[in-house]
C-alpha positions in Angstrom: -9.2 -17.7 5.5 -6.8 -14.9 4.7 -8.2 -11.5 4.1 -6.5 -8.2 3.3 -9.0 -5.3 3.3 -7.8 -2.0 1.9 -9.5 1.4 2.7 -8.7 5.0 2.3 -8.6 5.5 -1.4 -10.5 8.3 -3.2 -10.3 11.4 -5.3 -7.8 14.1 -4.2 -6.5 17.2 -5.9 -2.8 17.2 -7.0 -0.7 18.2 -4.0 -3.1 16.6 -1.6 -2.8 13.7 0.8 -4.4 10.3 1.4 -3.8 7.6 3.9 -4.4 4.0 2.9 -5.0 1.3 5.4 -4.8 -2.5 5.0 -6.3 -4.7 7.7 -5.1 -8.3 7.7 -6.8 -11.4 9.1 -6.1 -15.1 9.0 -2.3 -14.7 9.1 0.4 -14.2 11.7 0.8 -10.6 10.7 4.1 -9.9 12.5 5.9 -12.6 10.4 4.9 -11.1 7.0 6.5 -8.6 4.8 3.8 -6.1 3.9 3.7 -4.1 0.7 1.7 -1.7 -1.3 1.6 -2.1 -5.1 -0.2 -0.1 -7.7 -1.5 -0.6 -11.2 -2.5 2.2 -13.6 -4.6 1.6 -16.7 -2.5 -0.1 -19.4 0.5 -0.5 -17.1 2.0 -3.4 -15.2 1.6 -3.6 -11.4 4.5 -2.1 -9.6 5.9 -2.0 -6.1 5.3 1.3 -4.3 6.6 0.5 -0.8 7.4 -2.5 1.4 8.0 -3.0 5.1 9.5 -6.2 6.5 8.8 -7.7 9.9 11.9 -6.0 11.4 10.6 -2.6 10.2 13.0 -1.9 7.4 11.4 -0.2 4.4 12.0 0.4 0.8 10.3 2.6 -1.8 10.0 3.1 -5.5 12.1 6.0 -6.6 9.0 7.8 -7.8 7.5 8.1 -4.4 10.6 8.5 -2.1 10.2 11.6 0.1 6.4 11.7 -0.5 5.0 8.4 0.7 5.6 6.6 4.0 4.8 3.0 4.8 4.2 1.9 8.4 2.8 -1.1 10.3 1.0 -1.7 13.6 1.5 -5.3 14.5 -1.0 -5.0 17.4 -3.7 -4.0 15.0 -2.6 -6.3 12.1 -2.6 -3.2 9.9 -0.2 -1.6 7.4 -0.6 2.0 6.3 0.6 4.1 3.4 0.7 7.8 4.0 0.7 9.6 0.6 1.6 13.3 0.5 2.1 15.7 -2.4 0.1 13.4 -4.7 0.6 13.8 -8.4 -1.7 12.9 -11.3 0.8 10.1 -12.2 0.1 8.5 -8.8 -3.4 7.7 -10.1 -3.9 3.9 -9.9 -5.5 1.0 -8.1 -3.5 0.4 -5.0 -3.1 -3.2 -3.7 -2.0 -4.5 -0.4 0.3 -7.5 -0.3 1.4 -9.9 2.4 4.4 -12.2 1.8 6.2 -14.8 3.9 8.2 -17.8 2.7 6.1 -18.6 -0.4 2.8 -17.5 1.0 1.6 -14.5 -1.0 -1.7 -12.8 -0.5 -3.4 -9.8 -2.1 -6.2 -7.4 -1.3 -8.9 -6.4 -3.7 -7.5 -3.0 -4.4 -8.5 0.6 -3.7 -8.7 3.4 -6.3 -6.6 6.5 -5.8 -7.2 9.4 -8.2 -5.2 12.6 -8.1 -6.9 15.0 -10.4 -8.2 18.6 -10.5 
């Protein structure tokens, strides 16, 4: 059974930081491209950041320079360090694991940047 368990969301003031974690089980983690997506109320789900098994990364233009994705294959965990958070970053953040047609999602964690 595949599980992706996100943690680390919460309420933070604009300009603050949060670190999301996603612990995976039931997959050969090192083979998978891991991503963070987000969905704000009334909007479509969008890619925030992705890291492939070789370590290459890509980011949405809106978060470049503020967010950093990383992975620890020994811990089967992917992270998203979010700095300089803005109100427009408020959304439910989802972890995704993808490899050759196998596509898995976590349950999501709420991130709210508000004063």
